N, C-alpha and C positions, 0 to 999 in steps of 0.2 A: 573635835570629832571624837565620838565614843564608839567602841566596838567590842563585842564579845566574840572570842575565838574559841573553837573546839577542835581538838586534834591531839596527836601524839606529842611527846616532848619535842621531837625533832621538827614536826610541823609547826608547833607554836614558836620555837626558836627562829625558824626560817621566816614565818609571817611577821613576827615582831621586828626582826632585822629589816625586812623590806619596808614595813610601815614606818620605822624609825628613820629610814633614809628619806622618806617623804616629808618629814617634819621633825617635831620634838616630842618625845614621850613625856607627858606631864605626870601621869599616874599609871602604875602597873600593879594590878591586883595579884593576889596569890593564885597559884594554880590549884584548882579544885578537882580532885579525881572524880570521874564519872563511874557509874556502876552498870550492872546488867550487861546488855549486849555491847555497851560502850566501854567496858572495862579496859584499862590501859590507855584511855584517852582522858583529857583534862579540859576544863573550861578556864579561860583567862580573860579578864577585863582590861582594856587599855583605853586611856584617854590621851589623845594626841593634839598637838597644835600644828595645823597644816596651813601653809600660806598658799596663795594662788599660784605663785611662781613655782613653788615646790611641787604642787599638784600637777603641773604641766611637764615636769621633768620626766623624761623617758630615757632609761639607760640604753647604751649602745647594744645592738643585737648580740655581739660577741662577749658582752660583759656579764651575762646572766649566770645563774647557778644551775645546778642539776635538778631536774624535775623528779618528784617522788612518785613511784609507781604504787598507787594506793591499793590496787588489787593485790599486788605481791605483799605489801605491808600488812594488809588485813589477813592474808593467808598465814602469816607468821605470828599473828597475835595468839597469846595463850588464852584459853577459855577462862571465864571467871570462876 
């Protein structure tokens, strides 16, 4: 599976960790900074090996992490 992710460093770290739990990260590209209105955000390419059994894995409801408040995070971003 191949995926391009866009987000803050924290969002990319969280998404990479979740996707790595589903399978095996085969290739992880460099984080490329975005510009303009997306300053402070990055692009990241991942290539993963995901098996059918891993794709069906669902963590227990109480095993999750904290959700990110995107509106609050965007309000704290510094302008470019």
